FIDREN-504854 format. One record per residue (C-alpha): residue in one letter; x, y, z. Coordinates in steps of 0.001 Angstrom, whole numbers, padded with zeros to 6 digits, always signed. Layout:
% FIDREN-504854
AXYZ...
END
This chain:
% FIDREN-504854
M+203641-079913-030143S+203570-083702-030096Q+204920-083597-026542D+202015-081374-025424L+199590-083700-027184G+201088-086656-025365K+200709-084886-021995N+197091-084060-022745K+196367-087682-023595L+198097-088779-020383F+196049-086396-018218S+192873-087364-020082G+193612-091037-019468I+194258-090430-015772F+190968-088567-015338K+189063-091284-017159L+190645-093912-014941I+189694-091886-011860T+186167-091622-013245V+185923-095393-013642F+186914-095918-009994V+184463-093221-008846L+181608-094804-010774L+182429-098226-009347G+182455-096610-005899L+179005-095134-006589L+177655-098561-007515M+179073-100066-004328G+177485-097223-002357Y+174118-097951-003980L+174396-101592-002910A+175497-100878+000680P+171946-100534+002117F+170926-103909+000672V+173927-106170+001327H+174444-107565+004826P+178006-106831+006013N+178424-110532+006795T+178116-111212+003058F+180742-108681+001982W+181622-106212+004711P+183800-103747+002672I+180676-102687+000796A+179474-101003+004002F+182502-098706+003854F+181344-097412+000466G+178046-096485+002079L+179967-094475+004673V+182057-092537+002143Y+179225-092310-000396P+178716-088522+000102V+182381-087908-000783I+182157-090159-003852L+178954-088406-004922V+180574-084960-004721I+183576-086147-006748A+181228-087637-009369I+179349-084345-009691V+182613-082394-010068L+183762-084809-012774L+180368-084500-014471I+180707-080714-014624G+184295-080954-015878F+183476-083391-018688A+180318-081426-019587I+182376-078250-020045K+184636-080181-022428L+181550-081631-024187S+182889-085119-023496R+180695-088216-023786W+181958-089167-020331A+179576-086564-018918L+176682-088644-020245V+178169-091813-018715I+178444-090147-015295A+174899-088774-015596V+173563-092269-016282F+175321-093641-013186L+173911-090798-011072I+170410-091488-012367L+170823-095142-011405G+171021-094004-007775G+167437-092739-008030K+165793-092128-004658L+168893-093272-002775H+170397-089808-003223F+167521-088340-001209R+168445-090360+001855L+171049-087661+002454L+169086-084655+001215S+165583-084310+002573L+163071-082310+000563G+160427-082460+003276G+157282-084559+003435K+153849-084161+001983E+151428-081869+003696M+149020-083706+005964E+146159-082641+008165P+146547-084811+011262V+143471-085736+013232E+144906-085788+016712V+143744-088182+019372G+145088-086979+022700G+147413-084412+021092G+150975-084697+019886L+153854-086291+021769K+157143-084365+021741V+159906-086946+021538M+163638-086324+021897S+166691-088537+021444Y+170022-087453+022891N+173400-089136+023301V+174757-087023+026159R+178225-088641+026362L+177868-089220+030129F+177166-085506+030676S+180912-084791+030136L+181747-086917+033171Y+185377-087425+032145T+186142-083773+031417P+189346-083086+033423S+188082-079833+034892E+185352-080356+037497E+184089-076831+036959E+183844-077301+033189R+182142-080671+033694N+179473-079164+035943V+178954-076186+033650N+178407-078393+030613R+176019-080688+032484Q+174018-077636+033558K+173913-076399+029965I+172403-079723+028930F+169848-079409+031737N+168997-075849+030639F+168563-076986+027036L+166217-079779+028113K+164227-077408+030298T+163822-075023+027361E+162759-077765+024942R+160538-079553+027481P+160137-082910+025699D+157312-085232+026727V+159585-088231+026246V+163358-088130+026106C+165567-091104+025238F+169131-090775+026496Q+172083-092814+025277E+175405-092912+027146F+173521-091867+030258Y+175343-091629+033582Q+173776-091971+037007H+175513-091927+040370E+173512-093788+042996K+174652-091326+045638S+173978-088350+043440T+175309-085532+045623S+178595-085406+043669F+177200-085419+040107P+173383-085492+040076T+171684-086454+036823L+168504-088513+037105D+167522-087010+040457S+167870-083556+038904L+166103-084301+035624V+162976-085911+037105P+161731-082744+038865L+163208-080410+036231L+161197-081993+033394E+158199-082963+035566I+158775-086630+034831K+156060-089070+035877D+157865-092301+034995Y+161180-093540+033663Q+163051-096650+032631E+166760-097353+033114R+169063-100049+031812Y+172706-099964+032805V+175304-102137+031170S+178215-101120+033338R+178457-100445+037048K+181590-099400+038890R+181921-099924+042614G+178148-100321+042810R+177463-096598+042425H+178526-095431+038966N+176017-096566+036336F+176392-096272+032549G+173692-097084+029997I+170457-095748+028517T+167428-094124+030131T+163949-093126+028930L+162112-090359+030809S+158386-089728+030301K+155906-087114+031478Y+153223-089753+030997P+152705-093167+032622I+154726-096135+031413I+152428-099138+031655S+154948-101720+030486K+158727-101942+030163G+161099-104346+028491E+164397-104925+026763V+165507-106240+023376P+168716-108277+023897L+171204-107174+021242Q+173700-109978+021783E+173372-113589+022844E+175516-113164+025940Y+176669-110155+027891D+180011-108904+026646V+181529-105770+028149A+183193-105038+024792N+179768-104982+023107D+177797-102983+025625N+174989-101639+023449L+171386-101685+024569C+167752-101380+023510I+164803-100849+025859F+161136-100199+025135S+158477-098365+027116D+154719-098453+026520I+153657-094864+027193V+150045-093699+027581K+148953-090189+026682G+145199-089695+026779V+143589-092461+024748D+146833-093150+022862T+149463-095720+023748F+152868-095627+022040R+155682-098129+022269V+158904-096101+022412Y+162206-097876+021735N+165430-096350+023019V+168303-097757+020961H+172081-097485+021128L+173666-099615+018423Q+177274-100748+018145S+179881-098011+017867I+183265-098385+016197K+185003-097599+019508L+187903-095814+017868K+190396-094238+020234A+193063-091636+019562D+195754-094336+019560D+193885-096307+016899I+194190-093564+014289A+197645-092299+015217I+199871-092536+012137E+203602-092758+012695D+205471-091399+009661E+208769-093076+010552N+207336-096354+011731M+205823-098249+008827E+205065-101345+010892G+203276-099237+013497T+201248-097515+010771K+200256-100852+009228G+199196-102105+012637A+197064-099001+013223V+195359-099383+009839K+194645-103079+010460N+193200-102251+013869V+190883-099601+012418V+189749-101944+009623K+189075-104706+012144K+186968-102403+014325L+185029-101119+011310K+184271-104668+010168E+183104-105829+013600A+180936-102743+014129Y+179207-103007+010734Q+178398-106673+011264L+177169-106245+014834R+175004-103221+013990A+173348-105052+011114D+172299-107938+013371Q+171263-105588+016186A+169069-103593+013798R+167340-106769+012629K+166589-107792+016214V+165065-104410+017072V+162923-104296+013929E+161715-107892+014350H+160779-107201+017979S+159032-103939+017127K+156854-105604+014484E+155189-107583+017294S+154205-104415+019160P+150499-104087+019970Y+150856-100295+019769P+152155-097765+017217V+155949-097649+017390I+158454-094831+017845I+162143-095774+017593C+164723-093293+018860G+168436-093539+019222D+172037-093435+018226F+172384-095925+015364N+176056-095112+014674D+175360-095555+010968T+174466-093336+008013P+171361-093365+005778M+173351-095288+003136S+173801-098298+005400Y+172268-101729+005812T+171388-100821+009404Y+169374-097741+008419N+167667-099633+005634Q+166258-102239+008049F+164346-099508+009883L+163344-097632+006730K+161683-100737+005245A+159265-100881+008173Y+159020-097308+009455V+159130-093619+008530D+162216-091464+009066S+160848-088356+010823F+163664-086158+009541R+162953-086932+005903E+159221-086637+006479T+159347-083111+007840T+162637-081362+007069F+164421-079687+004180G+168197-080040+004029I+171013-082446+004806G+171222-082494+008584S+174066-083669+010815T+173671-085175+014271Y+177260-086179+015054A+179412-083456+016594G+182650-085401+017011R+185986-084875+015299I+185315-087174+012346P+182459-085977+010087A+179752-088645+010112G+176609-086721+009177R+173264-088042+010391I+173578-091100+012646D+170824-090340+015213Y+167209-090976+014221I+163560-090915+015206F+161511-093458+013230H+157790-094034+013637S+155001-096321+012453K+153373-095424+009156E+150047-094727+010853L+151690-091886+012801H+152751-088469+011554A+155723-086299+012558E+156241-082561+012426D+158580-079861+013704F+161793-081927+013527K+164700-080115+015209I+168417-080706+015491Q+170169-079014+018400T+172466-076161+017327E+174752-075846+020365K+177426-078512+020788L+177155-079905+024335S+178070-083539+023558D+179606-085405+020637H+176023-085756+019374Y+173325-083153+018818A+169914-083768+020349I+167075-084411+017893S+163354-084003+018518C+159996-083920+016791I+156290-084023+017593I+154511-087311+016843H+150782-087344+016146S+148220-090067+015870V+146589-089685+012476V+143321-090880+011026S+143710-090975+007246D+140811-090111+004957
END
C-alpha cells in the first residue's frame, strides 16, 4: 500500500514538474512577439512551438480539472494571461462592415510558387505541375498577384513562365526583381503582375550589401484602379534554408548528430534575427507611402513572432479580419502553419479571404478582395 502511495506521489510530482515547464514555455511564447531576437533569440523558438505548448497546457488543464486539483486553476490563470494572443492562431472573423467602394474591389493574391517545380527530376512532371499552377491562376483571375521564388528564363521556349502568364491573366503591367541569374538567362526572384497600370516602382533593400546567402527581396508597385491608387509590397523574408542533410540524425554517430543540431540552431538564430530587421525596414518604408498600403508575401514566420508583430502594429491581417478557423499556408514537410500573409492599411477593408486547397508548391496561394472604405 505504501509502495503504491509512493508511486502515485512520484507520478504526481513528475506531472507537476512538466506543468511548470509548460507554463514557463507559455510565458516565453507570449513574450516572443515583443522581444527582438537580437536581445534574446531563443525566445523566438518558443513562439514557433507555441501551438504545441498550448495544446499540452490544455490537456494538462483537463487532466488536473478531472482530479479537482488546484493546478487546474493555476493553468487556467496562465492561459488567461495570454489574452488576445491566442487568437493570432485562431481567427473568429472580423466585424461586419458595409464598404463604400471607390473604383471597386481589388483581388490580390500572394503565392510562393517554388520556381514552378523547376528542379523536379521528371521534365514531364515539372511541366504538368507548372500548367496546374497556370490553370489555378486562370480560374482565380487575380487583379494583382505577388509571386515569391519566381523563375523566368529569358529565352522562354524551354520553360515559359512570365511570357505565358502575361496573356493568360490579361496583365497590363508587371515588376520583376531577380536576385540570382545563371548564365545570363535563368532568373530567380520575385515578380508582381497587375491587370492595372503601375505608375511607380521601387525596392526596399533588406540588407546593407548584396549577399547571395541572404537573397531575400521586397519590391513595391503603385497600382491605379479607377480613382484609387494602392501601394502593393511584394515581400519574401529570410528563410531558415534547412536542407535534408541539416536535419539528418545519425544514431551511431554522436558527434555527427551534435554537429547537425548545432547547424540547425545556428540557421534558426540567423533567420530569426534577419527577419526581424527585414520586417522593420519594410514597415518603416511603408509608413512613408502616399497611398493606402497592401503588403503581400512569404514572411517565413508565424503569428506568434516578432516579425509578424511589426506588421500587425501598423496594419490589418486580412485573414483574421475575414476568416473563421486556423489556416495553414505552408505545405512543406515540417508543419509551420500560417507564414504567408496579406496585410492592408486600416482605411481599407478585406473580404473573401481564400487559401488554396490543392498542393502545387510548398506554399498554398492566398488571396482576398481589398476595398477602399469610407467610414461613417
